[in-house]
N, C-alpha and C positions, 0 to 999 in steps of 0.2 A: 730196709728193703732187701728182698732176696734176689740173689743173682741167678743167672742161668746155671752156673756151676752148682750152687746150693740146691736148686730145684732138681737138677739131674742126679745129685747125690741122694736126695730124699727118694726120688723115684726108683733109683737103683736099690736102695735099702728096702723099700716096700716090696719091690718086685722079687728080690732075693728071698725075703721072708715068705712071700706067697709060694715061690717055687720050692723052698726048703721045707716049710712047715705045713703048707696046704697045697700040695701038688695037684689036687683035684680042681683047684681054681685056675690053674695055668691055661686051660683051654679058653678062658674068658679074656686073657690078656690080648690075644690077637683079634678078638672080636670087638674090642672097645672102639667106638667111632672116633674117639680123640686121637687114636694112633694113625688114622687115615688122613694124610695131608689134604688140605683144601686145594683144589686145582687152581683156583684163582690166586691163592696166596699160600704157596707151598712152604714158605719159611717157618721155622719154629720160633714162636714168640713166647715171651714170659707168660702171657695169658694162656696160651695153649698148654704150656708145661704145668701151670697151676691147675688148669682144668683136668689134665691127665692125672696129676698127683691126687686131686680130689676124687676122681673116679676110682683110683686104686684104693685109697683109704676107705671110701664108701663100700667098695666090693668086700674088702677085708673085714670091715666093721660089721656089715650086715651078716656076713658068713659066720663070724665069731658069735654074734648074737642069736644065730639060729633062725633067721628070717627065711621064709620060703623064697622070696624074690631077692636074689643076690646080685643080679646084673644092674649096675647103676644106669639110670636114664640120662641121656645127654642133655 
């Protein structure tokens, strides 16, 4: 089972890859709905971190595959 620290490391690695190798995608990082805390439950959960990691990997994967739609749907 992954820990919060593990997920944060993976998220940081993917984010750094996007910023370094695909800076044109950086604008989508702030627009991802997963990054906006839920007002009813503002704490960061493992589920939220996994969802955010998935969003990042989907964004990067679709971009690298050359798809027209690169913004992942929540």
